[in-house]
N, C-alpha and C positions, 0 to 999 in steps of 0.2 A: 782297572782296579776296582771296587766295589761298588754293590750295589746296595744301596743301603735297604734294609730290610723294609718292606713296605707293610704297612698295618692291612690287615684284611679288610675290604671295602664292603660296606652295608650296601646291598642290591639295592635299596630304596634311594640311595644318595645318587644314584645315577639318574633316576627319575627326576629327584630334585633339582639335579643340574639341567637337566632337559627343560624342566618348566621354568628355568631362567634364562633360556635362550631367547633371542631377539623375536623368534616366531611365537613364543609364549607371551612375550610383553603384549604383542600386538592383539592377541586373544585374550588378555587379563580383563577387559571391561565386560567382554561377554561372559566369561567364566563367573564373574562376580554376579552378574544379573542372573545367570542360570542357577547359582547357588540359592537365590531368594526364592526361586520357584520350583526347586527340584525336591521337594520333600516327598515323603512317601504319602500315599492316599489316606493314611490315618491322621496326617497332619495338615491335608489340605483345607479343612475346615476352620483352622487357627488363624487364616491369613487376615480377617477382618476383625475390627475392634468395635466395642461399645454396642449400639443397638444393632448393628451389622452380624454381630454373633449369634444372636437368637434367630435370625433370617437364615444363616447357612446352616444352622442345626437342623432345619427343616427340609433342606435340600438331600436328595437322594445321592448315593454314592457316584452315579454316573453323572448327574448333573453337576456336582462338584468338580468333576475331574474336566467336564466340559467347560465349565467356568475358568479353570486354571489354564486349560489350552487357550482360551479366548484372551486370557491375560497376557499370557506368554506371547501369542501371536502379535498383539498388539504392541508389545515392548520391542519385539523384533522388527516389526514395521517400522517404528520410529527409529531404532539403530541404523536400519538401512537407509532412511531417508536422511540422516545425519552425515553419511558417507558419500563419497563420490560415486562409487559402484556398488553393486550388489555383493553380498558376502555370500560365497559358495560353501555350502556344508562340507566340511572336512578339509578345507584348505586354509583359511584364516582362523578357523576355530578349532578348539582342542579340548579334549577331556570331557566334562559334564556338559559344556555348552554345546559341543559338535554332537554329542548324543542326543539331547533335547531337541536341537534343531532338526536332525534327522527323523525323530520321532513325529514331530510336527507335520514335516512334509510326508511322512508315510501315511499319516492320517488324512492329509488332503488329497493324497492321490488314491485312497481307498485301500491300500497295500495292507494296512493292519487296522483293526478296530482300536478305539481309543483306549480302552482298559489295558490291552496287552502292549500298546505302544509305549505307555507311561508307567509301567510296572518297572521299578527299579530294585537292583539287588541291595542287600544290606551293605551299607557303607564300612569301610576300613576294617573288614573281616577277613582280608587276604592273609593266609599263613605265611610266615616269614620262611624262605628257603633255607634248608640246611646247608651250611658251609663248613669245609674242611678246616680243622684246628691247625692254620699254619702261622704260628707266632713269628717264625724268622723266615725271610725270603732275601736271598742274595741279591745284589744290583746286578742289573741286566742292562749294561750300557749299549750293547749291539741293537736292541730292540726299543731304545729310548726314542721319545718323539723329537724331532729336530725342533729347535726354536724358531719362533717366527722370524720372517726376514726383516720386518721392521724392528725387532729387538736387537737382531745382530747389527743392523746399521747404527743404531744409537750406541751400542757398545763399542763398536769400531771407531766411533768418533771420539769416545772417551779414551779408549786406548791410544788414539793418534796424539791425543792432548799430552798424554804421560809418556810419550815416545815407544809404545809396546809395539810389536808386530801385528799389522793388520789380520794376520792369519789366527791370531789368538781369539777373534770376535766370536767365532761360533761356538769353540768350547767354553769360552767364558760365559756366553748367554746360557748355555746348556749346564753349567755348573751352579750358576747363580739363580737362574729361573727369572721370573717376571721381576721387572725393576732393576736388572742386573746394572744399568748404568747409574743409577742413584746409589746402589749400594758401593759402587766403586768410587764414586765421589765423596760418599760418607766414610768409607773406610778401604784406602786403595790397597791395602795388605789382603784384602779379600782376594786379590788376584792370585794368592798361594793355594786357593782351592782348584785351581786349574793344573791338571796333571802336566808335568813337566817344567813347571815355573819354579824357580829357585828364590830364595830369600834376598840374596843380593839383587835380582832382577826386579822383585817386588819393591825393594827399597828405592830403587832408582825411578821407578814407576810412581811412587809416593812422593819423593822430592819433586818431580815435575809438576804433580798436581797441588800439592800442598805449600810448596815454597818453603818459608821460614818456620812454618808450623811443624814440619817434619822432624823428628829426632828419634835418636835410638831408644829413649825412653818413654815413647808413646805408648799408652795403654793398648792401643788397637795392635801395634806392632807385636807386643809381647803375646797377646793372646792369638793372633795369627799364627807366629812362629810356633807357638805350643802346639796347637793343632797340626800344623804341617809336620813337626817332630814327629807325633803320634801316628799320623799317615805313613810317614816314612819307615817308622818302626813295624807297622801293619805289613808293609811291602817285604820287609826283611823276615816278617814271620812271627812277630810278637802280637800277643792279644793285648797287652799292657807293657808300660814301662815302670820301673823302680823310681821311685820319686827323687832319689839322689841322682839316678842316672839322667831324668829328664832335666833336672837343675844344672847339671853339669854341661848338658847338651846346650841348653838355652845360653849359658855363659859363654860358649865357644861361638855361639851366634851374636855376641855383642848386645845381649839383653842385659842390662844393668841390675834389674831385679828379678831374678827367676822366680821367686817365690810369689811375688806380686803377679807375675804374668800367669803363673799356673791357677793362682786364686781367681784371677779375671776369667780364665777359660772355664773353671768350675762354675763360677756364678752365672755366667752366661748360658751354660748349659751344653758347651761345647765338649766337655770332658767329664768324666765321673772319677771319683777318688773311691779306692777300696783299702781296707785294713785287714789283711788276711793273717790269721795267728799261724806262727811258725809251730807245726807239730814236732814235738820231741826235740825242739833245740833248746839246748841249754845255754842261753846266751842271758848274762846278767843285766838286770835294768840299770841303766845309767842314771845316777842322781847326783844332784850338788852336795857339797860338803854339810851346808845347812840342813837339806833334806835328810842326809844320813843321820846327822846328829839327832834330829827330832824324831827319826825312827827308832834310834836306840833307846831315846828317854821314854817314849811311849810302850817300848817293849819292855823296859826295866820297870816301869810303873803298873805292868800288868793290865794297861787299859786295853779295852777292845774296840777302840776306834778305827777310824778309817785306815790306820797305818799299823794297827796292833795286831795282836795273835788272831783275833777274830776274821780279820780280813783275807780275802782270797789272795793267793800270790799272783803278782802282775805277769802276764804272759807277752813275751816279745812278739811283735806283729811286724808285718812287711806291708809298707805303705806303697800302693800302686795306682797309676794314673793311666786310663784308658778312654778309648772312644766309646760311645754308648753302642755303636753298630756292633762291635764285636764282644762287648761285655754282655750284652743281652742273649747273643748267639750262643756264647760259652755257658750262661747260666742256664738258658734253654736246653743246652745239650746234657748238662749234668742231671737236670731234673728228669728228662727224658729217659736218660741211661738208668737212673735209680728206679725209675718207674717200671722199665722192662726187668730190672734184676729182681724187684721185689713183686712183679704182679704174678708170677707163676705160683700155683696154689702149693703151700708148703708141704702138705702131705704127699704131693707128686714129686718134690724135689727130695724127701727124707726116705721115701720107700724105694725098695728095690724094684716093685713092679708098678709103676705109675700108671694112673689111669689113661686110658685113650690109646692112642697108637701103640704099637708093640716095638718100642725102640730096641729093646734087647735081642729080638729076633732080627732086626735089621742089622744090629752090630755084629751079631753072629756071622752074618753073610759077609762081612768086610774083614779086613786084617790090618794089623799094625796100627798107624796113626790114624788111618780113616776110621776103625772100629772105635779108636779113643775118642775121636771127634764125635762120632754119632752117640756115643754114651754121655758124652758131656752135655751135648745139647739136649737129650733127653730129659734133664733135670734142671736146666738153668736158662734163664732169659737171655743171658749175654755170655757170649764164648769167644776168647780170642784163639786164631790160629795162625801159626807162622811158619814160613818155608819159602824155599825158591820155586822155581818155574815149574819143575816137576812136581813139586807139592800140591800144585793146584788140582790134581787128580783126587786129592782127598776131600776137599769141599765139594768137587764134583760128585763124588761118591755119596756125599751127605745129601746133596740135592736129589740124586736119584732114588735113594732110600726114602727120604721124605715124601717125594712123588708117589713112591709106590704104597706108601702108608695111607694116601689119599689126603695129605695136607696140600695146602697152597702154598707154593713154594717159588722163590724167584731168586736168581744169582746175577749180580751187577757188577761190570768191571768199569775201569777209568775211562777206558777207550775203545773205539769201534774194534781195534785190531785185538784189544783184550776179549771183547764179546766173541769175536770169531774164534779165538783160541779156546775160550771156554766152551763153545757149541761144540768144537770138534772133540773135546774131551769128554762132555756129557752125552754127546750123540744126538743132541736135539736142539733146535733153535727157539723153542718155545720158551724155556726159562732163562734164556740168556739175554740181558740187556745191559745198557751203560747207565751209569749213575745218572747223567745229566738227561738221558731220555726217560728214566724212571720218574725223576723229579718234575719233568715237564709234562708227564702223561702222555707222552708220545710213544712209550714203550711200557710193557709190562701188564699187570692185571687190571689197571685202573684202580678207583676207590670205592668203598662202600658207601652204604647210606649215611654212615657216619662221618664220612669224609677221610677216612683213614685207608690206607692201602689194604686191598683184599688180600692179605697174606697171613699164613701161619709162620713161616719162616722166610726170612731175607738173609741171603749170604752175599757179603760185599768182599769181592777181591781188591787187590791193590789199596788195601786200607790206608797205608801210610799216605796216599794222595788226598785223603779227605781232610779238608780244611774245617773250621769250627762251623762255618755258616753251612756248608753242605751236609756235615754230620748232623747238625741240629735238625735241618729239614728232614732228612732221613729218619731220624729217630722219633721226632714229633709226628710223622706219618703212619708211624706203626701202631696198630690197635693194642690194647691192653691184653696179656697174654701171648703176644706173639714172640718169636724167638729170633735173636739178631747174631750172626756170626761175622766178625770182622777177620779176614784172612790177609795175610800180605807178607813181604819180605822186610823184616825189620831193618837190614842193611842199606837199603836204597835211601835215596834223597827224600826229606820231607816233603810236604805238599807245598804248591806254589803260593797258595793263600795263607794267612795267619792261622797258627795253631800248630800242634804236634798230637793231634787226637790218638792216633795209634800208639805212639810213644808213650804219651801221659797214661793210658790205660794199662799198658804193660808194666808201666812203673807203679800204678796204683795198687796192682794185684786186688782187684774188686771182683773179679770172676775167674772161672777156670782158664787155663791157658793150656794150648795143646801144641807142642813143638814137633814139627814134622821131622821124621828120621830119613826122609828120602832125599839123597843127594841130587845135584844136577849132573847129568852124565858128561863124558868126554872131556878133551882138553880145555875147553871154555869153562866147563862146569867146574873142573880142578882148579883152574886159575881163579875164578871168582870166589870159590870156596875160601882159598887161602887169603884173598883180599879182605874178606868179611871178618877174619881174625887178626888182620893187620899184616899179613905177610904177602908180599909179591914173589912168588916162586916161578922158577922155570919149570915148564911142563913139556912133557913129549908130546910132539904134535907130528906123527908120521904122515899124515894126510894135509898137512900145512894148514891145519885148523887155526892155529895162532902164529901170527906172523910178527916180528919186530922189524921196524925199518928206522934205523937211526938217520937223523939229517941234522944240519949245521945251522940252519936259520929258516926263518918263516917262509921266504920264497921258495927254498927247496922242499919245505913241507908242503906247499900248495901244490907244486909240480909233482911231488910222488903221490900225494892223494888222489889227483886227477887220474894219473896214470894207473892207480890201483883200481879206481872204479871203472874207468872206460876200458881198460886192456888186461891188466894182470888177473884180476878176480874173475872175470867172465871166461878167460882163457885157462887158467889154471884150476879154478874150484867149479867153474860151471854155473856160477851164479850171476844172471845179467845185471847191466847198471841199473835199471828200474827197480830192482830188489835189494840194491845195496845202500846203506845209510852213511852218511859222514856224520860225525859227532865232535864238537869242539867246545871249549870251555865258555865262549862269550861271542857276542853278536860283533863287537868291535875288535880293533888290534890288526896286525900284519896277517894274522892267520884265523881271524874269526869267521862266523857265518857269513858277513857280507862279502869278504874278500874270496873265500871258498865257493861261494855260490855264484860270484861273477866268473870264475874260471870254470867251474862246472858247466855253467850254462852256455858258455863259449864252445866247450868242446861237445855236450851232449845235445843242446837245442839251440844252436846259435840263432840269432834274429835280430832286428832292430830295436825292439821293446817298445812298439809304438803306443801301448797303453800303460804309461807310469813305469816302463821298464819290462814289461811282461809280455810274452808272446803266447800263441796257441801251443799247447801240450807242454809248457813250463810246469815244473814240479813246485808245489807251493806249501807253505804252511800258513793256514787261516787261523787267526787268534782274534775271535770277536770279543773276549774279555781276558783279563789277565789270569794266567792258569790255564786257560782253555784252548789247546792247540789242536786244530784238526788238519790233517794231510789231505791233499789233493792235487789237481791239475787244472790248468786253464784251459777252458773251452774255446771263449770268443769275448770280444769286448764290443759294446755299444753305447748308445747314450744313457741306457739305464745303468751301466757300470761294468764291473768285470765279472763274467760269468764263470764260475768254477765247478768242479765236479767234486765233492768231498765225500767220502766214504759211500759212493753210488748215489749220492742225493744232489741235485742242483742247488747252488747257491750262488746269489747275486750280491756283489759288495758295490755300494753305490760310489761313485767315483771320488767324492770327498773323504770317503773313509779307507780308499785302498792303500793310502801311504801309511796309515795308521796299523791297519788290521792285516795286511798280507805281506808276506815275506817269500823269497825263493826258499825252497825245502829240499834241496838236495843235501845241505848241511844244517844241522839242528844243534841247539844246546842240549846238554843232558838233562835238564828240567823238561824240555819240549819233548824229549824221546821217551820220559818215563811212561810206564804202562804200555809200552809198544815194544816190539822185537822184529828183527829182520832176518832173513838167511845170512847175510853178511853185512858187517859192520867195519867202518874204517875211523878210528879214533885219532884225531890230530892234536898232539900236544906240543906246540912249539916252546922254544926256549924260556920265553917270557909269560909263560902260563903257570909258573910254580905257585904263585900266590893265591891262585884261583882254585887249586886243587885240594881236595880233601879224600878221605878214605870213602866216605859215601858217594862222591862225585866219581871216582874211579870205578867202585863197584858197580854203580848205575850205568855208566857208559859202556865198561866191558860186558856186562851181562845182557846188553841188548842184542847180543849176537846169538844166532841160532846154531849155526854150521862153521862160520869163519870170522876171525877177529884178526884185523891188521891194526897195528898201533904205530902210527908215525910220530916219533917223539925225539925232541932235542933237549930233554930234562936231564939226562943222566942220572945222578944219585937222587936228584929232587923227587923223582918218582916214588921209589920205594920209601923215601923219607915221608912224603905226603901220605902213603899207605900206613906206615907204621905209627905216626904221631898225631897226625891233624884228623880229628874226630868231626862230629856235627858241632856247627856254630850254635851256640845256645839260644833258646827261645824262650822268653818269659811269658808264661800261660798261667791259668788259674783253675784248669778244669780239675787237677789232683784235689785242690783245696776244696773246691765247690762238692765234689763227688764224695769225699770222706765221711762228712757227717750224715749223709743220706744213705749209705750202704751199711747193713748190719755187720758187725764185727765177725760174726760166724761166717758170713759170705765171704768177706774180705782175707 
């Protein structure tokens, strides 16, 4: 789940840390002595005091440097004599000391004259390198450095005292860092910072360590459960929680004083509080009877006091509590979007013929929604575009037009499959990248001298999959004057990470919105178009493009799904098993991804599963971080770990991470499948899956199919009810509130 935004490091800090290493400590006395004799030649005559000062003034410049050399050699000789062995230049010395010693030996050997050997550059004049303005960085758990083994061992000992599983030692040490054992002894509820640990488990651990001191009213417990609830809310997509909702959840977790627990978390800096005004809400301010009476008396007396006529009316506010990580990301995103919206020259936005590229000529060569999109981008820094799979041709036309105008342009998709589909539409691989690759610097144009992406126009497809952290990084990486287009299907599931960026921007109406009029073709497109408006209609499918397979129980659902993938679809549709994807609501359950993958592996690639249940050529889903799923296959396994091929690139997953990060991939959840499409899709909906379904889930799962869709379902009428009645689960976010005061009313 996240990575906490890391502040940009000062390049000089690395040098400072290196200077504090054990090797540097060994060279510290030499460096100190060298600093006493490392002055420039203009300062060499200031070494002696009193009567020696007049004498040194009479020396020539060369004689003064020779004297300094002689003094340095004597000090080095004394230092050598005090040590067991000789000091080799460049091994035990570092920095100025090593440079001066090398200079002495160069003079002794005759390689350099005295003057040139002792000339020094001006100190501390090195220019600071220019760094990219990256105020928000997501957590990267996949590349995090493993904790030291000794730290893991002492943590394992503490966990054993508290009766916790030893397998938690490494993730606990990684989550708490140095001194993790001491932190656990001082506050056993810190165990809740480890992914997968629940409050009741942390309570048992605390009782074992603290004994009689442990109680439900412990301040440490209330603070830790507050943070845990906020982290769980982020997993569910919230960037903050309403204070009343948080208090209620704390009460359900047997925290006797929820308000005190929240205040403790705020005081420790574990959480932040926000008071956001409710725009346009006609909510009366609640007052006691005494306050109301005083207000009426002040009004009758004509006083212009605090409660009189001269006072501004009180506005209702919404009190939210959130983690700093997501609060800063959302604020950074709002600031960056406002900068893009307001950065284009006003005269360019207001005139019909803006300066620079001839956008109108480019729009004239397009038609329909594509021309509308090009004209919108001509005069605005931020534009939203919505539509289905076929509508991707419109942002592709924009990319081609911008490139023809000589602009630096790039289009980013959510997945590698999306990048390939985008490249097919645009006809070139040069401008198509993935969002992750662009942010990491592995793909795209790179950054300019100011640290910003070297782009004039960035088009992001699959925009509903942007969480607040990824969106903030993208926006902050764009230079002033650049244009941003967010394009996607608003009917699909939202991002796996916290936030609902695309939906919030559509609701905020802070920029032009272009709605595509290009429908998805064929029976599958007709079916999903109806689902998007809440109707599950029967469609004509003469070529068996859509097939409904009713089942009675989960066991039959698994049997029919395997039969479809391995036999029916290849034989009747002509799509091989390797190009058919199974999608189901969850990982667990009688017909979840685990059960389906077990059955599919037995049929499609049977084997003993020698390495954590995997064999060569197994189809896998690699999840290095929450919300980042990459599909691939197993190549081999050795002492290094499990070797995968993901999107054509080799990946090695360490042995200890395989269980957490690699699953079999014949069957996926709809969230894992978002942003990707397959020639054939088999959606499995057993009878016990009704509560997990919603209109966005069904729309997302069904629309992953390009040519053929089979629906194996035992829900009967529960499926059309889910499509008609169950919409998105609400997410609490602050983006609209933060963006509203920064965007001019004329733009909104």
